[in-house]
C-alpha positions as CSV (number, residue, x, y, z in Angstrom):
1,M,-81.1,-11.4,-150.9
2,P,-79.0,-8.5,-151.6
3,F,-78.8,-7.6,-155.2
4,L,-76.0,-8.9,-157.3
5,K,-74.8,-7.0,-160.0
6,D,-72.8,-8.5,-163.3
7,L,-69.6,-7.4,-164.1
8,S,-69.1,-5.4,-166.9
9,P,-66.3,-5.2,-168.9
10,V,-64.6,-2.7,-170.6
11,E,-64.8,-3.3,-174.5
12,E,-61.8,-1.2,-175.4
13,M,-59.4,-3.7,-173.0
14,A,-58.8,-7.1,-173.9
15,P,-60.9,-9.8,-172.4
16,T,-59.6,-11.0,-169.6
17,V,-58.2,-7.6,-168.7
18,G,-61.3,-5.5,-168.7
19,M,-63.1,-8.6,-166.6
20,L,-60.6,-7.7,-164.3
21,F,-60.7,-4.0,-164.3
22,S,-64.6,-4.3,-163.5
23,A,-63.9,-6.4,-161.1
24,V,-61.9,-3.6,-159.3
25,N,-63.8,-1.3,-160.0
26,E,-66.5,-2.6,-158.3
27,N,-65.0,-3.5,-155.4
28,I,-63.5,0.0,-155.1
29,E,-67.0,1.2,-155.3
30,R,-68.6,-1.0,-152.6
31,L,-65.3,0.0,-150.1
32,K,-66.2,3.8,-150.7
33,S,-69.8,3.0,-149.6
34,I,-68.5,1.0,-146.6
35,V,-66.3,3.7,-145.4
36,S,-68.7,6.6,-146.2
37,G,-68.9,9.0,-143.7
38,I,-66.4,7.2,-140.9
39,S,-64.6,9.4,-138.3
40,Q,-60.9,9.5,-138.3
41,E,-61.0,8.1,-135.2
42,E,-62.7,4.8,-136.7
43,L,-60.1,4.7,-139.5
44,E,-57.4,4.6,-137.6
45,Y,-58.5,2.4,-134.6
46,K,-56.7,-0.4,-134.2
47,G,-58.8,-2.8,-131.7
48,E,-58.8,-3.0,-128.0
49,H,-55.5,-3.6,-127.2
50,G,-54.1,-1.5,-130.3
51,D,-52.6,-4.6,-132.1
52,K,-55.0,-4.8,-135.1
53,N,-54.7,-3.2,-138.3
54,C,-56.6,-0.4,-139.2
55,I,-59.0,0.4,-141.8
56,A,-56.3,3.3,-143.3
57,Q,-54.2,0.7,-143.3
58,L,-55.8,-2.1,-145.0
59,I,-57.5,0.8,-148.0
60,Y,-53.5,1.3,-148.0
61,H,-52.8,-1.8,-148.8
62,L,-55.4,-2.2,-151.4
63,I,-53.7,0.4,-152.9
64,N,-50.4,-0.8,-152.6
65,V,-52.2,-4.2,-154.5
66,D,-53.4,-2.8,-157.0
67,I,-51.0,-0.4,-158.4
68,R,-48.7,-3.7,-158.3
69,W,-50.9,-5.8,-160.1
70,V,-51.1,-3.0,-163.0
71,Y,-47.3,-3.5,-163.4
72,R,-47.7,-7.0,-163.2
73,L,-50.4,-7.5,-165.9
74,K,-47.8,-4.9,-168.3
75,E,-45.0,-7.3,-167.4
76,S,-43.5,-3.7,-166.3
77,E,-41.2,-2.8,-163.7
78,F,-42.9,-1.3,-161.0
79,P,-41.2,2.2,-161.3
80,R,-39.0,3.9,-158.7
81,E,-41.5,6.9,-157.8
82,L,-44.5,5.1,-157.7
83,E,-42.3,3.2,-154.7
84,E,-41.5,6.4,-153.2
85,K,-45.0,7.5,-153.4
86,Y,-47.1,4.4,-152.2
87,G,-44.5,3.1,-149.7
88,P,-43.2,-0.4,-149.2
89,M,-46.0,-3.2,-148.9
90,T,-44.7,-4.1,-145.3
91,D,-42.5,-2.3,-142.8
92,E,-39.4,-3.4,-141.5
93,N,-41.3,-6.1,-139.5
94,G,-43.1,-7.7,-142.2
95,R,-46.5,-5.6,-140.9
96,L,-48.8,-3.3,-143.0
97,P,-47.3,0.1,-142.4
98,E,-48.8,2.5,-140.1
99,V,-51.3,4.9,-141.4
100,K,-51.7,8.3,-139.5
101,G,-53.2,11.2,-139.8
102,V,-54.1,10.7,-143.9
103,P,-57.8,11.7,-144.2
104,L,-60.7,9.5,-145.6
105,T,-61.0,11.5,-149.1
106,V,-57.2,11.5,-149.4
107,L,-56.8,7.4,-149.2
108,I,-59.9,7.2,-151.7
109,E,-58.5,9.8,-154.0
110,W,-55.4,8.0,-154.3
111,Y,-57.0,4.6,-155.0
112,E,-58.9,6.6,-157.7
113,E,-56.1,7.4,-159.3
114,V,-54.7,3.9,-159.0
């Protein structure tokens, strides 16, 4: 059985927000450990037929979801400059946007900024 860790809410935050922050932070740390050391080719692999989402797209999607939740929790409108930086949630066909040539270190850096 894998080791389970309790969430550690941040005391300076409201209890619910602190728990959510802790859960997201734990997920980010777990994600970083899972993808640590993968190649650019693995990061961008889209399946045998090239029709699946790659790891880079999924990480980028998590970044988009989490940054938008920050503003929902704050009950604030999502700033235009962040929309320009992080792009849309989906492309014109309703699919996750393509993410090519972005190194894992950059994706993780963006995620940590969120």
